[in-house]
CHARMM-style PDB file with segment names, atoms N, HN, CA, C and O in Angstrom:
ATOM      1  N   MET     1      21.269  -7.323   3.233  1.00  0.00      PROA
ATOM      2  CA  MET     1      20.547  -6.238   2.979  1.00  0.00      PROA
ATOM      3  C   MET     1      19.151  -5.804   3.561  1.00  0.00      PROA
ATOM      4  O   MET     1      18.695  -4.709   3.889  1.00  0.00      PROA
ATOM      5  N   LYS     2      18.600  -7.204   3.562  1.00  0.00      PROA
ATOM      6  HN  LYS     2      18.970  -8.094   3.295  1.00  0.00      PROA
ATOM      7  CA  LYS     2      17.175  -6.832   4.219  1.00  0.00      PROA
ATOM      8  C   LYS     2      17.126  -6.316   5.423  1.00  0.00      PROA
ATOM      9  O   LYS     2      16.404  -5.412   5.843  1.00  0.00      PROA
ATOM     10  N   GLY     3      18.040  -7.017   6.031  1.00  0.00      PROA
ATOM     11  HN  GLY     3      18.627  -7.751   5.689  1.00  0.00      PROA
ATOM     12  CA  GLY     3      18.615  -7.126   7.211  1.00  0.00      PROA
ATOM     13  C   GLY     3      18.668  -5.056   7.888  1.00  0.00      PROA
ATOM     14  O   GLY     3      18.279  -4.418   8.866  1.00  0.00      PROA
ATOM     15  N   ARG     4      19.507  -4.766   6.405  1.00  0.00      PROA
ATOM     16  HN  ARG     4      19.823  -5.285   5.610  1.00  0.00      PROA
ATOM     17  CA  ARG     4      19.663  -3.266   6.793  1.00  0.00      PROA
ATOM     18  C   ARG     4      18.395  -2.581   6.635  1.00  0.00      PROA
ATOM     19  O   ARG     4      18.020  -1.769   7.482  1.00  0.00      PROA
ATOM     20  N   ILE     5      17.475  -2.952   5.249  1.00  0.00      PROA
ATOM     21  HN  ILE     5      17.779  -3.611   4.561  1.00  0.00      PROA
ATOM     22  CA  ILE     5      17.105  -2.122   5.345  1.00  0.00      PROA
ATOM     23  C   ILE     5      15.621  -1.757   6.618  1.00  0.00      PROA
ATOM     24  O   ILE     5      15.210  -0.656   6.985  1.00  0.00      PROA
ATOM     25  N   LYS     6      14.974  -3.597   7.144  1.00  0.00      PROA
ATOM     26  HN  LYS     6      15.308  -4.491   6.846  1.00  0.00      PROA
ATOM     27  CA  LYS     6      14.349  -3.150   8.229  1.00  0.00      PROA
ATOM     28  C   LYS     6      14.964  -2.452   9.378  1.00  0.00      PROA
ATOM     29  O   LYS     6      14.284  -1.820  10.187  1.00  0.00      PROA
ATOM     30  N   THR     7      16.393  -2.579   9.459  1.00  0.00      PROA
ATOM     31  HN  THR     7      16.944  -3.093   8.802  1.00  0.00      PROA
ATOM     32  CA  THR     7      16.698  -1.702  10.699  1.00  0.00      PROA
ATOM     33  C   THR     7      16.593   0.066  10.692  1.00  0.00      PROA
ATOM     34  O   THR     7      16.310   0.862  11.588  1.00  0.00      PROA
ATOM     35  N   HSD     8      16.928   0.232   9.377  1.00  0.00      PROA
ATOM     36  HN  HSD     8      17.158  -0.415   8.650  1.00  0.00      PROA
ATOM     37  CA  HSD     8      16.729   1.451   8.824  1.00  0.00      PROA
ATOM     38  C   HSD     8      15.008   1.887   9.071  1.00  0.00      PROA
ATOM     39  O   HSD     8      14.783   3.096   9.131  1.00  0.00      PROA
ATOM     40  N   LEU     9      14.329   1.342   9.150  1.00  0.00      PROA
ATOM     41  HN  LEU     9      14.511   0.360   9.101  1.00  0.00      PROA
ATOM     42  CA  LEU     9      12.741   1.504   8.892  1.00  0.00      PROA
ATOM     43  C   LEU     9      12.214   1.647  10.213  1.00  0.00      PROA
ATOM     44  O   LEU     9      11.743   2.743  10.516  1.00  0.00      PROA
ATOM     45  N   PHE    10      12.218   0.441  11.297  1.00  0.00      PROA
ATOM     46  HN  PHE    10      12.601  -0.450  11.050  1.00  0.00      PROA
ATOM     47  CA  PHE    10      11.750   0.404  12.043  1.00  0.00      PROA
ATOM     48  C   PHE    10      12.886   0.201  13.428  1.00  0.00      PROA
ATOM     49  O   PHE    10      12.374   0.301  14.543  1.00  0.00      PROA
ATOM     50  N   THR    11      13.805   0.030  13.380  1.00  0.00      PROA
ATOM     51  HN  THR    11      14.221  -0.052  12.475  1.00  0.00      PROA
ATOM     52  CA  THR    11      14.781   0.339  14.592  1.00  0.00      PROA
ATOM     53  C   THR    11      15.427   1.462  14.704  1.00  0.00      PROA
ATOM     54  O   THR    11      15.563   1.719  15.900  1.00  0.00      PROA
ATOM     55  N   LEU    12      15.914   2.294  14.002  1.00  0.00      PROA
ATOM     56  HN  LEU    12      15.803   2.085  13.030  1.00  0.00      PROA
ATOM     57  CA  LEU    12      16.646   2.865  13.920  1.00  0.00      PROA
ATOM     58  C   LEU    12      16.282   4.533  14.370  1.00  0.00      PROA
ATOM     59  O   LEU    12      16.901   5.145  15.241  1.00  0.00      PROA
ATOM     60  N   PRO    13      15.135   5.091  13.562  1.00  0.00      PROA
ATOM     61  CA  PRO    13      13.769   6.493  13.416  1.00  0.00      PROA
ATOM     62  C   PRO    13      13.631   6.783  14.397  1.00  0.00      PROA
ATOM     63  O   PRO    13      13.546   7.961  14.746  1.00  0.00      PROA
ATOM     64  N   ARG    14      13.535   5.349  15.508  1.00  0.00      PROA
ATOM     65  HN  ARG    14      13.605   4.393  15.225  1.00  0.00      PROA
ATOM     66  CA  ARG    14      13.009   5.996  16.816  1.00  0.00      PROA
ATOM     67  C   ARG    14      11.635   6.497  16.638  1.00  0.00      PROA
ATOM     68  O   ARG    14      11.598   7.726  16.696  1.00  0.00      PROA
ATOM     69  N   TRP    15      10.172   5.774  16.384  1.00  0.00      PROA
ATOM     70  HN  TRP    15      10.202   4.776  16.337  1.00  0.00      PROA
ATOM     71  CA  TRP    15       9.085   6.480  15.729  1.00  0.00      PROA
ATOM     72  C   TRP    15       8.285   6.507  17.353  1.00  0.00      PROA
ATOM     73  O   TRP    15       7.062   6.381  17.286  1.00  0.00      PROA
ATOM     74  N   PHE    16       8.773   6.633  18.533  1.00  0.00      PROA
ATOM     75  HN  PHE    16       9.766   6.736  18.588  1.00  0.00      PROA
ATOM     76  CA  PHE    16       7.899   6.603  19.799  1.00  0.00      PROA
ATOM     77  C   PHE    16       8.547   8.622  19.951  1.00  0.00      PROA
ATOM     78  O   PHE    16       8.143   9.214  20.952  1.00  0.00      PROA
ATOM     79  N   ALA    17       9.285   9.268  19.146  1.00  0.00      PROA
ATOM     80  HN  ALA    17       9.612   8.787  18.333  1.00  0.00      PROA
ATOM     81  CA  ALA    17       9.254  10.516  19.074  1.00  0.00      PROA
ATOM     82  C   ALA    17       8.316  11.039  18.251  1.00  0.00      PROA
ATOM     83  O   ALA    17       8.215  12.263  18.328  1.00  0.00      PROA
ATOM     84  N   LEU    18       7.524  10.436  17.408  1.00  0.00      PROA
ATOM     85  HN  LEU    18       7.605   9.441  17.346  1.00  0.00      PROA
ATOM     86  CA  LEU    18       6.358  10.991  16.846  1.00  0.00      PROA
ATOM     87  C   LEU    18       5.224  11.700  17.595  1.00  0.00      PROA
ATOM     88  O   LEU    18       4.440  12.575  17.228  1.00  0.00      PROA
ATOM     89  N   ALA    19       5.401  10.959  18.924  1.00  0.00      PROA
ATOM     90  HN  ALA    19       6.038  10.248  19.223  1.00  0.00      PROA
ATOM     91  CA  ALA    19       4.433  11.787  20.014  1.00  0.00      PROA
ATOM     92  C   ALA    19       4.711  13.346  20.354  1.00  0.00      PROA
ATOM     93  O   ALA    19       3.880  14.083  20.885  1.00  0.00      PROA
ATOM     94  N   PHE    20       5.855  13.680  20.008  1.00  0.00      PROA
ATOM     95  HN  PHE    20       6.530  13.081  19.577  1.00  0.00      PROA
ATOM     96  CA  PHE    20       5.994  15.199  20.784  1.00  0.00      PROA
ATOM     97  C   PHE    20       6.589  15.886  19.437  1.00  0.00      PROA
ATOM     98  O   PHE    20       6.794  17.097  19.520  1.00  0.00      PROA
ATOM     99  N   PHE    21       6.858  15.311  18.332  1.00  0.00      PROA
ATOM    100  HN  PHE    21       6.692  14.327  18.265  1.00  0.00      PROA
ATOM    101  CA  PHE    21       7.013  15.917  16.962  1.00  0.00      PROA
ATOM    102  C   PHE    21       5.728  16.240  16.236  1.00  0.00      PROA
ATOM    103  O   PHE    21       5.487  17.380  15.841  1.00  0.00      PROA
ATOM    104  N   GLY    22       4.836  15.132  16.051  1.00  0.00      PROA
ATOM    105  HN  GLY    22       5.032  14.205  16.373  1.00  0.00      PROA
ATOM    106  CA  GLY    22       3.674  15.172  15.744  1.00  0.00      PROA
ATOM    107  C   GLY    22       2.113  16.333  15.919  1.00  0.00      PROA
ATOM    108  O   GLY    22       1.232  16.897  15.270  1.00  0.00      PROA
ATOM    109  N   PRO    23       2.602  16.131  17.194  1.00  0.00      PROA
ATOM    110  CA  PRO    23       1.459  17.538  17.352  1.00  0.00      PROA
ATOM    111  C   PRO    23       1.851  19.215  17.404  1.00  0.00      PROA
ATOM    112  O   PRO    23       1.230  20.277  17.422  1.00  0.00      PROA
ATOM    113  N   SER    24       3.172  18.795  17.416  1.00  0.00      PROA
ATOM    114  HN  SER    24       3.676  17.932  17.402  1.00  0.00      PROA
ATOM    115  CA  SER    24       3.954  20.305  16.707  1.00  0.00      PROA
ATOM    116  C   SER    24       3.227  20.650  15.706  1.00  0.00      PROA
ATOM    117  O   SER    24       2.359  21.520  15.781  1.00  0.00      PROA
ATOM    118  N   ALA    25       3.559  19.882  14.475  1.00  0.00      PROA
ATOM    119  HN  ALA    25       4.263  19.175  14.414  1.00  0.00      PROA
ATOM    120  CA  ALA    25       3.501  19.840  13.346  1.00  0.00      PROA
ATOM    121  C   ALA    25       2.272  20.585  13.239  1.00  0.00      PROA
ATOM    122  O   ALA    25       2.208  21.712  12.748  1.00  0.00      PROA
ATOM    123  N   LEU    26       1.295  19.938  13.707  1.00  0.00      PROA
ATOM    124  HN  LEU    26       1.347  19.023  14.106  1.00  0.00      PROA
ATOM    125  CA  LEU    26      -0.222  19.778  13.123  1.00  0.00      PROA
ATOM    126  C   LEU    26      -0.898  20.834  14.515  1.00  0.00      PROA
ATOM    127  O   LEU    26      -2.113  20.810  14.711  1.00  0.00      PROA
ATOM    128  N   ILE    27      -0.169  21.532  15.220  1.00  0.00      PROA
ATOM    129  HN  ILE    27       0.818  21.552  15.061  1.00  0.00      PROA
ATOM    130  CA  ILE    27      -0.609  22.528  15.980  1.00  0.00      PROA
ATOM    131  C   ILE    27      -0.045  24.049  14.932  1.00  0.00      PROA
ATOM    132  O   ILE    27      -0.727  24.977  14.497  1.00  0.00      PROA
ATOM    133  N   GLY    28       1.406  23.782  14.805  1.00  0.00      PROA
ATOM    134  HN  GLY    28       1.959  23.028  15.158  1.00  0.00      PROA
ATOM    135  CA  GLY    28       1.700  25.130  14.071  1.00  0.00      PROA
ATOM    136  C   GLY    28       0.767  24.646  12.039  1.00  0.00      PROA
ATOM    137  O   GLY    28       0.939  25.466  11.138  1.00  0.00      PROA
ATOM    138  N   SER    29       0.121  23.631  11.818  1.00  0.00      PROA
ATOM    139  HN  SER    29      -0.019  22.964  12.550  1.00  0.00      PROA
ATOM    140  CA  SER    29      -0.754  24.012  10.784  1.00  0.00      PROA
ATOM    141  C   SER    29      -2.081  24.784  11.327  1.00  0.00      PROA
ATOM    142  O   SER    29      -2.341  25.896  10.866  1.00  0.00      PROA
ATOM    143  N   LEU    30      -2.824  24.254  12.199  1.00  0.00      PROA
ATOM    144  HN  LEU    30      -2.613  23.351  12.573  1.00  0.00      PROA
ATOM    145  CA  LEU    30      -3.810  25.217  12.921  1.00  0.00      PROA
ATOM    146  C   LEU    30      -3.533  26.620  12.997  1.00  0.00      PROA
ATOM    147  O   LEU    30      -4.351  27.460  12.622  1.00  0.00      PROA
ATOM    148  N   LEU    31      -2.186  26.963  13.563  1.00  0.00      PROA
ATOM    149  HN  LEU    31      -1.521  26.281  13.868  1.00  0.00      PROA
ATOM    150  CA  LEU    31      -1.997  28.308  13.868  1.00  0.00      PROA
ATOM    151  C   LEU    31      -1.466  28.997  12.574  1.00  0.00      PROA
ATOM    152  O   LEU    31      -1.185  30.194  12.619  1.00  0.00      PROA
ATOM    153  N   ALA    32      -1.349  28.427  11.655  1.00  0.00      PROA
ATOM    154  HN  ALA    32      -1.578  27.454  11.618  1.00  0.00      PROA
ATOM    155  CA  ALA    32      -1.092  29.178  10.521  1.00  0.00      PROA
ATOM    156  C   ALA    32      -2.425  29.209   9.745  1.00  0.00      PROA
ATOM    157  O   ALA    32      -2.199  29.407   8.551  1.00  0.00      PROA
ATOM    158  N   GLY    33      -3.577  29.096   9.988  1.00  0.00      PROA
ATOM    159  HN  GLY    33      -3.760  28.935  10.958  1.00  0.00      PROA
ATOM    160  CA  GLY    33      -5.249  29.029   9.172  1.00  0.00      PROA
ATOM    161  C   GLY    33      -5.350  27.932   8.504  1.00  0.00      PROA
ATOM    162  O   GLY    33      -6.183  27.966   7.599  1.00  0.00      PROA
ATOM    163  N   GLY    34      -4.724  26.876   8.660  1.00  0.00      PROA
ATOM    164  HN  GLY    34      -4.047  26.848   9.395  1.00  0.00      PROA
ATOM    165  CA  GLY    34      -5.092  25.481   8.421  1.00  0.00      PROA
ATOM    166  C   GLY    34      -6.057  24.562   8.835  1.00  0.00      PROA
ATOM    167  O   GLY    34      -6.351  24.871   9.990  1.00  0.00      PROA
ATOM    168  N   THR    35      -6.689  23.605   8.484  1.00  0.00      PROA
ATOM    169  HN  THR    35      -6.450  23.353   7.546  1.00  0.00      PROA
ATOM    170  CA  THR    35      -7.973  22.808   8.614  1.00  0.00      PROA
ATOM    171  C   THR    35      -7.361  21.519   9.300  1.00  0.00      PROA
ATOM    172  O   THR    35      -6.154  21.506   9.058  1.00  0.00      PROA
ATOM    173  N   LEU    36      -7.789  20.283  10.169  1.00  0.00      PROA
ATOM    174  HN  LEU    36      -8.770  20.293  10.366  1.00  0.00      PROA
ATOM    175  CA  LEU    36      -7.983  19.158  10.202  1.00  0.00      PROA
ATOM    176  C   LEU    36      -8.177  18.313   9.139  1.00  0.00      PROA
ATOM    177  O   LEU    36      -7.779  17.150   9.066  1.00  0.00      PROA
ATOM    178  N   ALA    37      -8.742  18.868   8.394  1.00  0.00      PROA
ATOM    179  HN  ALA    37      -9.065  19.812   8.453  1.00  0.00      PROA
ATOM    180  CA  ALA    37      -9.774  18.325   7.617  1.00  0.00      PROA
ATOM    181  C   ALA    37      -8.864  18.425   5.775  1.00  0.00      PROA
ATOM    182  O   ALA    37      -9.332  17.800   4.823  1.00  0.00      PROA
ATOM    183  N   GLU    38      -7.680  19.242   5.656  1.00  0.00      PROA
ATOM    184  HN  GLU    38      -7.300  19.749   6.430  1.00  0.00      PROA
ATOM    185  CA  GLU    38      -7.378  19.200   4.529  1.00  0.00      PROA
ATOM    186  C   GLU    38      -6.264  18.368   4.482  1.00  0.00      PROA
ATOM    187  O   GLU    38      -6.164  17.575   5.418  1.00  0.00      PROA
ATOM    188  N   LEU    39      -5.372  18.352   3.594  1.00  0.00      PROA
ATOM    189  HN  LEU    39      -5.454  18.996   2.834  1.00  0.00      PROA
ATOM    190  CA  LEU    39      -4.903  17.507   2.691  1.00  0.00      PROA
ATOM    191  C   LEU    39      -3.735  18.029   3.303  1.00  0.00      PROA
ATOM    192  O   LEU    39      -3.068  17.304   4.042  1.00  0.00      PROA
ATOM    193  N   ASN    40      -3.438  19.109   3.097  1.00  0.00      PROA
ATOM    194  HN  ASN    40      -3.979  19.698   2.496  1.00  0.00      PROA
ATOM    195  CA  ASN    40      -1.959  20.086   2.999  1.00  0.00      PROA
ATOM    196  C   ASN    40      -1.481  19.905   4.654  1.00  0.00      PROA
ATOM    197  O   ASN    40      -0.311  19.788   5.018  1.00  0.00      PROA
ATOM    198  N   THR    41      -2.637  19.914   5.518  1.00  0.00      PROA
ATOM    199  HN  THR    41      -3.587  20.009   5.223  1.00  0.00      PROA
ATOM    200  CA  THR    41      -2.483  19.140   6.460  1.00  0.00      PROA
ATOM    201  C   THR    41      -1.516  18.169   7.459  1.00  0.00      PROA
ATOM    202  O   THR    41      -0.673  18.224   8.354  1.00  0.00      PROA
ATOM    203  N   TRP    42      -2.311  17.219   6.592  1.00  0.00      PROA
ATOM    204  HN  TRP    42      -2.996  17.174   5.865  1.00  0.00      PROA
ATOM    205  CA  TRP    42      -1.726  15.611   6.563  1.00  0.00      PROA
ATOM    206  C   TRP    42      -0.274  15.288   5.995  1.00  0.00      PROA
ATOM    207  O   TRP    42       0.599  14.571   6.484  1.00  0.00      PROA
ATOM    208  N   LEU    43      -0.275  16.086   4.731  1.00  0.00      PROA
ATOM    209  HN  LEU    43      -0.984  16.669   4.334  1.00  0.00      PROA
ATOM    210  CA  LEU    43       1.102  15.917   4.201  1.00  0.00      PROA
ATOM    211  C   LEU    43       2.178  16.844   4.884  1.00  0.00      PROA
ATOM    212  O   LEU    43       3.346  16.674   4.537  1.00  0.00      PROA
ATOM    213  N   GLY    44       1.971  17.538   5.561  1.00  0.00      PROA
ATOM    214  HN  GLY    44       1.022  17.677   5.842  1.00  0.00      PROA
ATOM    215  CA  GLY    44       2.985  18.005   6.448  1.00  0.00      PROA
ATOM    216  C   GLY    44       3.234  17.057   7.450  1.00  0.00      PROA
ATOM    217  O   GLY    44       4.332  16.537   7.651  1.00  0.00      PROA
ATOM    218  N   PHE    45       2.140  16.823   8.116  1.00  0.00      PROA
ATOM    219  HN  PHE    45       1.249  17.246   7.953  1.00  0.00      PROA
ATOM    220  CA  PHE    45       2.501  15.686   9.036  1.00  0.00      PROA
ATOM    221  C   PHE    45       3.811  14.551   8.410  1.00  0.00      PROA
ATOM    222  O   PHE    45       4.978  14.447   8.789  1.00  0.00      PROA
ATOM    223  N   ILE    46       3.088  13.822   7.357  1.00  0.00      PROA
ATOM    224  HN  ILE    46       2.140  13.906   7.049  1.00  0.00      PROA
ATOM    225  CA  ILE    46       3.564  13.310   7.011  1.00  0.00      PROA
ATOM    226  C   ILE    46       5.369  13.262   6.421  1.00  0.00      PROA
ATOM    227  O   ILE    46       6.095  12.303   6.158  1.00  0.00      PROA
ATOM    228  N   ALA    47       5.578  14.546   6.388  1.00  0.00      PROA
ATOM    229  HN  ALA    47       4.988  15.325   6.601  1.00  0.00      PROA
ATOM    230  CA  ALA    47       6.295  15.272   5.885  1.00  0.00      PROA
ATOM    231  C   ALA    47       7.835  15.315   7.382  1.00  0.00      PROA
ATOM    232  O   ALA    47       9.054  15.272   7.545  1.00  0.00      PROA
ATOM    233  N   VAL    48       6.964  15.389   7.844  1.00  0.00      PROA
ATOM    234  HN  VAL    48       5.973  15.424   7.711  1.00  0.00      PROA
ATOM    235  CA  VAL    48       7.564  15.950   9.283  1.00  0.00      PROA
ATOM    236  C   VAL    48       7.990  15.047  10.463  1.00  0.00      PROA
ATOM    237  O   VAL    48       8.895  15.284  11.264  1.00  0.00      PROA
ATOM    238  N   ALA    49       6.807  13.482  10.411  1.00  0.00      PROA
ATOM    239  HN  ALA    49       6.072  13.290   9.761  1.00  0.00      PROA
ATOM    240  CA  ALA    49       7.423  12.474  10.453  1.00  0.00      PROA
ATOM    241  C   ALA    49       8.961  11.686   9.580  1.00  0.00      PROA
ATOM    242  O   ALA    49      10.014  11.212  10.004  1.00  0.00      PROA
ATOM    243  N   PHE    50       8.421  11.862   8.332  1.00  0.00      PROA
ATOM    244  HN  PHE    50       7.565  12.247   7.987  1.00  0.00      PROA
ATOM    245  CA  PHE    50      10.015  11.352   7.603  1.00  0.00      PROA
ATOM    246  C   PHE    50      11.163  11.955   7.986  1.00  0.00      PROA
ATOM    247  O   PHE    50      12.247  11.375   7.910  1.00  0.00      PROA
ATOM    248  N   LEU    51      10.977  13.605   8.590  1.00  0.00      PROA
ATOM    249  HN  LEU    51      10.097  14.076   8.651  1.00  0.00      PROA
ATOM    250  CA  LEU    51      12.298  14.195   8.527  1.00  0.00      PROA
ATOM    251  C   LEU    51      12.514  14.163   9.836  1.00  0.00      PROA
ATOM    252  O   LEU    51      13.474  14.871  10.140  1.00  0.00      PROA
ATOM    253  N   MET    52      11.895  13.506  10.938  1.00  0.00      PROA
ATOM    254  HN  MET    52      11.115  12.931  10.691  1.00  0.00      PROA
ATOM    255  CA  MET    52      12.153  13.449  12.503  1.00  0.00      PROA
ATOM    256  C   MET    52      12.740  11.517  12.088  1.00  0.00      PROA
ATOM    257  O   MET    52      13.632  11.278  12.903  1.00  0.00      PROA
ATOM    258  N   ALA    53      12.588  10.669  11.473  1.00  0.00      PROA
ATOM    259  HN  ALA    53      11.863  10.862  10.812  1.00  0.00      PROA
ATOM    260  CA  ALA    53      12.822   9.489  11.213  1.00  0.00      PROA
ATOM    261  C   ALA    53      13.972   9.378  10.472  1.00  0.00      PROA
ATOM    262  O   ALA    53      14.615   8.332  10.560  1.00  0.00      PROA
ATOM    263  N   ALA    54      14.412  10.419   9.634  1.00  0.00      PROA
ATOM    264  HN  ALA    54      13.890  11.269   9.563  1.00  0.00      PROA
ATOM    265  CA  ALA    54      15.512   9.834   9.084  1.00  0.00      PROA
ATOM    266  C   ALA    54      16.735  10.843   9.983  1.00  0.00      PROA
ATOM    267  O   ALA    54      17.886  10.413  10.057  1.00  0.00      PROA
ATOM    268  N   GLY    55      16.365  12.194  10.639  1.00  0.00      PROA
ATOM    269  HN  GLY    55      15.430  12.544  10.579  1.00  0.00      PROA
ATOM    270  CA  GLY    55      17.543  12.799  11.217  1.00  0.00      PROA
ATOM    271  C   GLY    55      17.598  11.628  12.560  1.00  0.00      PROA
ATOM    272  O   GLY    55      18.755  11.610  12.979  1.00  0.00      PROA
ATOM    273  N   HSD    56      16.852  10.818  13.217  1.00  0.00      PROA
ATOM    274  HN  HSD    56      15.912  10.832  12.876  1.00  0.00      PROA
ATOM    275  CA  HSD    56      17.443   9.765  13.964  1.00  0.00      PROA
ATOM    276  C   HSD    56      17.961   8.686  13.976  1.00  0.00      PROA
ATOM    277  O   HSD    56      18.380   8.007  14.913  1.00  0.00      PROA
ATOM    278  N   SER    57      17.920   8.424  12.300  1.00  0.00      PROA
ATOM    279  HN  SER    57      17.580   8.976  11.539  1.00  0.00      PROA
ATOM    280  CA  SER    57      18.300   7.272  11.846  1.00  0.00      PROA
ATOM    281  C   SER    57      19.894   7.972  10.997  1.00  0.00      PROA
ATOM    282  O   SER    57      20.274   7.211  10.106  1.00  0.00      PROA
ATOM    283  N   GLN    58      20.342   8.606  11.084  1.00  0.00      PROA
ATOM    284  HN  GLN    58      20.033   9.223  11.808  1.00  0.00      PROA
ATOM    285  CA  GLN    58      21.396   9.167  10.460  1.00  0.00      PROA
ATOM    286  C   GLN    58      22.258   9.530  11.688  1.00  0.00      PROA
ATOM    287  O   GLN    58      23.465   9.289  11.714  1.00  0.00      PROA
ATOM    288  N   ASN    59      21.372  10.318  13.047  1.00  0.00      PROA
ATOM    289  HN  ASN    59      20.391  10.514  13.027  1.00  0.00      PROA
ATOM    290  CA  ASN    59      22.423  10.285  14.133  1.00  0.00      PROA
ATOM    291  C   ASN    59      22.749   9.520  15.231  1.00  0.00      PROA
ATOM    292  O   ASN    59      23.286   9.956  16.249  1.00  0.00      PROA
ATOM    293  N   THR    60      22.234   7.715  14.903  1.00  0.00      PROA
ATOM    294  HN  THR    60      21.797   7.362  14.075  1.00  0.00      PROA
ATOM    295  CA  THR    60      22.508   6.591  15.553  1.00  0.00      PROA
ATOM    296  C   THR    60      23.876   6.097  14.503  1.00  0.00      PROA
ATOM    297  OT1 THR    60      24.483   5.051  14.732  1.00  0.00      PROA
TER     298      THR     60
END
């Protein structure tokens, strides 16, 4: 069970792709009128990161 959890958290999500998804989320927040100092910007970034990871994990 531990092995499966580690696989789904570290191997399958392909975290290297966050370099492409993350800036898109931050730029989108800035274009919508937000700033990098707002909590909502970073909550959105975290949400995008987890959605990206879940999508990649389910795709494999």
